TIVO-2410 file (N, C-alpha, C; in nm, 3 decimals):
# residues 104
REC num residu      c1      c2      c3 atome chaine
REC   1      M   8.434  10.901  -3.340     N      A
REC   1      M   8.377  10.826  -3.448    CA      A
REC   1      M   8.269  10.924  -3.542     C      A
REC   2      S   8.315  10.971  -3.677     N      A
REC   2      S   8.214  11.063  -3.745    CA      A
REC   2      S   8.116  10.953  -3.823     C      A
REC   3      F   7.987  11.044  -3.837     N      A
REC   3      F   7.863  10.965  -3.894    CA      A
REC   3      F   7.899  10.894  -4.032     C      A
REC   4      F   8.024  10.948  -4.089     N      A
REC   4      F   8.062  10.854  -4.189    CA      A
REC   4      F   8.103  10.786  -4.173     C      A
REC   5      D   8.192  10.761  -4.087     N      A
REC   5      D   8.220  10.605  -4.061    CA      A
REC   5      D   8.131  10.477  -3.976     C      A
REC   6      R   8.053  10.529  -3.913     N      A
REC   6      R   7.907  10.446  -3.888    CA      A
REC   6      R   7.860  10.403  -4.016     C      A
REC   7      W   7.800  10.519  -4.109     N      A
REC   7      W   7.721  10.531  -4.234    CA      A
REC   7      W   7.807  10.368  -4.327     C      A
REC   8      F   7.936  10.403  -4.328     N      A
REC   8      F   8.011  10.287  -4.388    CA      A
REC   8      F   8.030  10.161  -4.341     C      A
REC   9      G   8.013  10.144  -4.207     N      A
REC   9      G   8.020  10.023  -4.125    CA      A
REC   9      G   8.127   9.970  -4.113     C      A
REC  10      S   8.207  10.017  -4.015     N      A
REC  10      S   8.332   9.988  -3.980    CA      A
REC  10      S   8.355   9.924  -3.848     C      A
REC  11      K   8.208   9.891  -3.819     N      A
REC  11      K   8.189   9.819  -3.698    CA      A
REC  11      K   8.253   9.863  -3.568     C      A
REC  12      G   8.239  10.013  -3.548     N      A
REC  12      G   8.301  10.064  -3.446    CA      A
REC  12      G   8.431  10.131  -3.423     C      A
REC  13      R   8.493  10.100  -3.547     N      A
REC  13      R   8.637  10.157  -3.520    CA      A
REC  13      R   8.654  10.237  -3.666     C      A
REC  14      S   8.712  10.369  -3.632     N      A
REC  14      S   8.745  10.455  -3.771    CA      A
REC  14      S   8.841  10.405  -3.843     C      A
REC  15      V   8.840  10.473  -3.937     N      A
REC  15      V   8.924  10.489  -4.060    CA      A
REC  15      V   9.067  10.503  -4.023     C      A
REC  16      A   9.077  10.546  -3.934     N      A
REC  16      A   9.252  10.558  -3.851    CA      A
REC  16      A   9.243  10.469  -3.802     C      A
REC  17      D   9.152  10.419  -3.709     N      A
REC  17      D   9.175  10.322  -3.615    CA      A
REC  17      D   9.214  10.166  -3.729     C      A
REC  18      L   9.168  10.143  -3.774     N      A
REC  18      L   9.142  10.045  -3.915    CA      A
REC  18      L   9.337  10.044  -3.972     C      A
REC  19      L   9.369  10.184  -3.994     N      A
REC  19      L   9.485  10.181  -4.056    CA      A
REC  19      L   9.600  10.177  -3.964     C      A
REC  20      E   9.589  10.226  -3.862     N      A
REC  20      E   9.672  10.203  -3.756    CA      A
REC  20      E   9.690  10.055  -3.696     C      A
REC  21      E   9.559  10.000  -3.732     N      A
REC  21      E   9.579   9.843  -3.674    CA      A
REC  21      E   9.623   9.746  -3.821     C      A
REC  22      G   9.680   9.828  -3.906     N      A
REC  22      G   9.747   9.776  -4.016    CA      A
REC  22      G   9.694   9.749  -4.167     C      A
REC  23      A   9.550   9.792  -4.155     N      A
REC  23      A   9.460   9.778  -4.284    CA      A
REC  23      A   9.538   9.793  -4.411     C      A
REC  24      I   9.490   9.754  -4.548     N      A
REC  24      I   9.575   9.809  -4.671    CA      A
REC  24      I   9.426   9.875  -4.729     C      A
REC  25      V   9.478  10.054  -4.788     N      A
REC  25      V   9.388  10.043  -4.875    CA      A
REC  25      V   9.401  10.015  -5.007     C      A
REC  26      V   9.267   9.987  -5.051     N      A
REC  26      V   9.277   9.997  -5.224    CA      A
REC  26      V   9.172  10.092  -5.292     C      A
REC  27      D   9.256  10.167  -5.395     N      A
REC  27      D   9.182  10.248  -5.437    CA      A
REC  27      D   9.095  10.199  -5.577     C      A
REC  28      V   8.958  10.189  -5.597     N      A
REC  28      V   8.925  10.096  -5.679    CA      A
REC  28      V   8.885  10.194  -5.805     C      A
REC  29      R   8.933  10.328  -5.814     N      A
REC  29      R   8.907  10.389  -5.922    CA      A
REC  29      R   8.977  10.322  -6.050     C      A
REC  30      G   8.959  10.400  -6.159     N      A
REC  30      G   9.046  10.337  -6.300    CA      A
REC  30      G   9.181  10.362  -6.302     C      A
REC  31      P   9.260  10.328  -6.375     N      A
REC  31      P   9.421  10.384  -6.346    CA      A
REC  31      P   9.442  10.565  -6.408     C      A
REC  32      A   9.358  10.616  -6.509     N      A
REC  32      A   9.375  10.696  -6.538    CA      A
REC  32      A   9.319  10.817  -6.412     C      A
REC  33      E   9.231  10.783  -6.343     N      A
REC  33      E   9.172  10.875  -6.232    CA      A
REC  33      E   9.247  10.836  -6.110     C      A
REC  34      Y   9.328  10.757  -6.109     N      A
REC  34      Y   9.398  10.723  -5.992    CA      A
REC  34      Y   9.546  10.796  -5.981     C      A
REC  35      K   9.586  10.801  -6.134     N      A
REC  35      K   9.714  10.913  -6.153    CA      A
REC  35      K   9.715  11.035  -6.108     C      A
REC  36      T   9.578  11.092  -6.154     N      A
REC  36      T   9.557  11.254  -6.113    CA      A
REC  36      T   9.533  11.307  -5.969     C      A
REC  37      G   9.539  11.172  -5.870     N      A
REC  37      G   9.561  11.197  -5.745    CA      A
REC  37      G   9.541  11.044  -5.677     C      A
REC  38      H   9.592  11.041  -5.554     N      A
REC  38      H   9.571  10.934  -5.474    CA      A
REC  38      H   9.663  10.897  -5.356     C      A
REC  39      G   9.635  10.831  -5.248     N      A
REC  39      G   9.666  10.836  -5.105    CA      A
REC  39      G   9.801  10.792  -5.178     C      A
REC  40      K   9.932  10.811  -5.026     N      A
REC  40      K  10.073  10.764  -5.056    CA      A
REC  40      K  10.072  10.587  -5.069     C      A
REC  41      K   9.988  10.568  -4.935     N      A
REC  41      K   9.995  10.407  -4.938    CA      A
REC  41      K   9.890  10.344  -4.998     C      A
REC  42      S   9.815  10.394  -5.075     N      A
REC  42      S   9.724  10.325  -5.150    CA      A
REC  42      S   9.763  10.253  -5.268     C      A
REC  43      R   9.717  10.128  -5.279     N      A
REC  43      R   9.707  10.049  -5.392    CA      A
REC  43      R   9.584  10.067  -5.526     C      A
REC  44      N   9.617  10.065  -5.648     N      A
REC  44      N   9.528  10.081  -5.747    CA      A
REC  44      N   9.491   9.933  -5.823     C      A
REC  45      I   9.357   9.912  -5.781     N      A
REC  45      I   9.316   9.791  -5.813    CA      A
REC  45      I   9.153   9.832  -5.867     C      A
REC  46      P   9.146   9.824  -5.976     N      A
REC  46      P   9.038   9.894  -6.070    CA      A
REC  46      P   8.895   9.803  -6.016     C      A
REC  47      L   8.772   9.844  -5.985     N      A
REC  47      L   8.661   9.777  -5.944    CA      A
REC  47      L   8.664   9.636  -6.014     C      A
REC  48      Q   8.640   9.663  -6.149     N      A
REC  48      Q   8.642   9.540  -6.202    CA      A
REC  48      Q   8.727   9.473  -6.197     C      A
REC  49      A   8.866   9.448  -6.141     N      A
REC  49      A   8.946   9.389  -6.128    CA      A
REC  49      A   8.965   9.283  -6.007     C      A
REC  50      I   8.897   9.359  -5.886     N      A
REC  50      I   8.855   9.317  -5.752    CA      A
REC  50      I   8.844   9.165  -5.757     C      A
REC  51      P   8.703   9.108  -5.814     N      A
REC  51      P   8.684   8.970  -5.822    CA      A
REC  51      P   8.800   8.878  -5.840     C      A
REC  52      A   8.882   8.924  -5.953     N      A
REC  52      A   9.014   8.828  -5.986    CA      A
REC  52      A   9.118   8.840  -5.898     C      A
REC  53      K   9.120   8.971  -5.781     N      A
REC  53      K   9.253   8.996  -5.718    CA      A
REC  53      K   9.179   8.940  -5.564     C      A
REC  54      V   9.056   8.835  -5.541     N      A
REC  54      V   9.014   8.859  -5.409    CA      A
REC  54      V   9.129   8.710  -5.365     C      A
REC  55      G   9.168   8.646  -5.379     N      A
REC  55      G   9.267   8.533  -5.364    CA      A
REC  55      G   9.381   8.599  -5.305     C      A
REC  56      S   9.442   8.697  -5.392     N      A
REC  56      S   9.548   8.759  -5.372    CA      A
REC  56      S   9.552   8.867  -5.219     C      A
REC  57      L   9.413   8.941  -5.222     N      A
REC  57      L   9.389   9.019  -5.108    CA      A
REC  57      L   9.354   8.945  -4.983     C      A
REC  58      R   9.298   8.810  -4.996     N      A
REC  58      R   9.283   8.745  -4.882    CA      A
REC  58      R   9.382   8.686  -4.844     C      A
REC  59      K   9.510   8.626  -4.927     N      A
REC  59      K   9.649   8.604  -4.864    CA      A
REC  59      K   9.742   8.689  -4.785     C      A
REC  60      Q   9.686   8.831  -4.811     N      A
REC  60      Q   9.738   8.918  -4.743    CA      A
REC  60      Q   9.708   8.947  -4.586     C      A
REC  61      N   9.612   8.869  -4.544     N      A
REC  61      N   9.543   8.848  -4.390    CA      A
REC  61      N   9.547   8.974  -4.310     C      A
REC  62      R   9.497   9.070  -4.401     N      A
REC  62      R   9.496   9.187  -4.348    CA      A
REC  62      R   9.357   9.282  -4.368     C      A
REC  63      V   9.316   9.357  -4.307     N      A
REC  63      V   9.178   9.423  -4.364    CA      A
REC  63      V   9.193   9.529  -4.456     C      A
REC  64      I   9.118   9.531  -4.519     N      A
REC  64      I   9.106   9.631  -4.654    CA      A
REC  64      I   9.024   9.731  -4.638     C      A
REC  65      I   9.090   9.876  -4.672     N      A
REC  65      I   8.994   9.962  -4.694    CA      A
REC  65      I   8.999  10.000  -4.808     C      A
REC  66      T   8.853  10.018  -4.903     N      A
REC  66      T   8.846  10.069  -5.047    CA      A
REC  66      T   8.819  10.188  -5.002     C      A
REC  67      C   8.866  10.234  -5.083     N      A
REC  67      C   8.810  10.403  -5.163    CA      A
REC  67      C   8.788  10.410  -5.291     C      A
REC  68      C   8.735  10.551  -5.338     N      A
REC  68      C   8.735  10.586  -5.465    CA      A
REC  68      C   8.732  10.732  -5.473     C      A
REC  69      A   8.616  10.784  -5.551     N      A
REC  69      A   8.603  10.954  -5.581    CA      A
REC  69      A   8.496  10.956  -5.459     C      A
REC  70      S   8.389  10.916  -5.458     N      A
REC  70      S   8.310  10.952  -5.367    CA      A
REC  70      S   8.255  10.835  -5.259     C      A
REC  71      G   8.289  10.713  -5.282     N      A
REC  71      G   8.221  10.606  -5.193    CA      A
REC  71      G   8.115  10.489  -5.285     C      A
REC  72      M   8.120  10.558  -5.377     N      A
REC  72      M   7.991  10.432  -5.455    CA      A
REC  72      M   8.101  10.298  -5.513     C      A
REC  73      R   8.157  10.354  -5.571     N      A
REC  73      R   8.247  10.184  -5.636    CA      A
REC  73      R   8.330  10.130  -5.504     C      A
REC  74      S   8.363  10.209  -5.410     N      A
REC  74      S   8.435  10.160  -5.321    CA      A
REC  74      S   8.396  10.074  -5.258     C      A
REC  75      G   8.228  10.115  -5.197     N      A
REC  75      G   8.119  10.060  -5.147    CA      A
REC  75      G   8.072   9.903  -5.217     C      A
REC  76      K   8.071   9.902  -5.360     N      A
REC  76      K   8.042   9.764  -5.449    CA      A
REC  76      K   8.184   9.669  -5.406     C      A
REC  77      A   8.304   9.751  -5.428     N      A
REC  77      A   8.440   9.676  -5.379    CA      A
REC  77      A   8.455   9.591  -5.250     C      A
REC  78      A   8.392   9.673  -5.164     N      A
REC  78      A   8.392   9.633  -5.020    CA      A
REC  78      A   8.291   9.497  -4.966     C      A
REC  79      K   8.201   9.531  -5.067     N      A
REC  79      K   8.063   9.419  -5.100    CA      A
REC  79      K   8.131   9.306  -5.110     C      A
REC  80      I   8.189   9.305  -5.260     N      A
REC  80      I   8.256   9.199  -5.295    CA      A
REC  80      I   8.339   9.106  -5.230     C      A
REC  81      L   8.419   9.200  -5.162     N      A
REC  81      L   8.550   9.158  -5.091    CA      A
REC  81      L   8.470   9.100  -4.990     C      A
REC  82      N   8.392   9.154  -4.899     N      A
REC  82      N   8.341   9.070  -4.781    CA      A
REC  82      N   8.241   8.950  -4.813     C      A
REC  83      K   8.183   8.933  -4.901     N      A
REC  83      K   8.072   8.840  -4.962    CA      A
REC  83      K   8.233   8.678  -4.999     C      A
REC  84      S   8.368   8.748  -5.020     N      A
REC  84      S   8.455   8.633  -5.056    CA      A
REC  84      S   8.526   8.584  -4.953     C      A
REC  85      G   8.470   8.672  -4.812     N      A
REC  85      G   8.590   8.609  -4.706    CA      A
REC  85      G   8.650   8.695  -4.688     C      A
REC  86      V   8.671   8.825  -4.684     N      A
REC  86      V   8.811   8.888  -4.677    CA      A
REC  86      V   8.743   9.015  -4.609     C      A
REC  87      E   8.801   9.081  -4.503     N      A
REC  87      E   8.728   9.170  -4.389    CA      A
REC  87      E   8.755   9.335  -4.481     C      A
REC  88      A   8.655   9.360  -4.515     N      A
REC  88      A   8.682   9.473  -4.616    CA      A
REC  88      A   8.559   9.621  -4.540     C      A
REC  89      Y   8.620   9.739  -4.603     N      A
REC  89      Y   8.520   9.817  -4.506    CA      A
REC  89      Y   8.548   9.973  -4.594     C      A
REC  90      N   8.438  10.003  -4.665     N      A
REC  90      N   8.455  10.119  -4.736    CA      A
REC  90      N   8.487  10.242  -4.688     C      A
REC  91      G   8.576  10.305  -4.728     N      A
REC  91      G   8.651  10.411  -4.648    CA      A
REC  91      G   8.606  10.544  -4.711     C      A
REC  92      G   8.559  10.527  -4.829     N      A
REC  92      G   8.465  10.630  -4.892    CA      A
REC  92      G   8.577  10.726  -5.013     C      A
REC  93      A   8.530  10.833  -5.010     N      A
REC  93      A   8.674  10.944  -5.087    CA      A
REC  93      A   8.764  10.909  -5.052     C      A
REC  94      W   8.865  10.908  -5.132     N      A
REC  94      W   9.040  10.870  -5.099    CA      A
REC  94      W   9.080  10.975  -5.045     C      A
REC  95      Q   9.034  11.108  -5.054     N      A
REC  95      Q   9.096  11.213  -4.957    CA      A
REC  95      Q   9.054  11.203  -4.814     C      A
REC  96      K   8.960  11.104  -4.796     N      A
REC  96      K   8.911  11.119  -4.633    CA      A
REC  96      K   8.976  11.001  -4.611     C      A
REC  97      V   9.018  10.894  -4.646     N      A
REC  97      V   9.116  10.779  -4.634    CA      A
REC  97      V   9.268  10.838  -4.617     C      A
REC  98      E   9.324  10.911  -4.664     N      A
REC  98      E   9.473  11.017  -4.679    CA      A
REC  98      E   9.438  11.111  -4.573     C      A
REC  99      R   9.340  11.126  -4.545     N      A
REC  99      R   9.337  11.246  -4.442    CA      A
REC  99      R   9.358  11.176  -4.299     C      A
REC 100      A   9.258  11.033  -4.288     N      A
REC 100      A   9.275  10.959  -4.186    CA      A
REC 100      A   9.406  10.897  -4.149     C      A
REC 101      S   9.490  10.892  -4.268     N      A
REC 101      S   9.632  10.824  -4.248    CA      A
REC 101      S   9.747  10.914  -4.218     C      A
REC 102      Q   9.737  11.005  -4.218     N      A
REC 102      Q   9.794  11.119  -4.156    CA      A
REC 102      Q   9.750  11.152  -4.033     C      A
REC 103      R   9.665  11.118  -3.965     N      A
REC 103      R   9.641  11.157  -3.807    CA      A
REC 103      R   9.745  11.057  -3.712     C      A
REC 104      G   9.732  10.899  -3.800     N      A
REC 104      G   9.847  10.844  -3.681    CA      A
REC 104      G   9.965  10.841  -3.708     C      A
***
């Protein structure tokens, strides 16, 4: 497990492990940023929309990996989701999450 995985709190599981276990990737950048590049299997839910989407994400009954450009907004999103009872981890930059998804 990398320093990055430990730093962002995946509780001993790497982003690749979480993805293999069926985690959903939520990219919390704005739509314009998302259109410039994103992970193949990611969903775009901008950070400001996360509180309104908690219920639908909870119904998925799956782990959520949040990502963005650098890890700052995704960290905030993961915190919002965790406080709302959704198991979520900050994956950091979307490119890192995409690379992890290609390992599996």
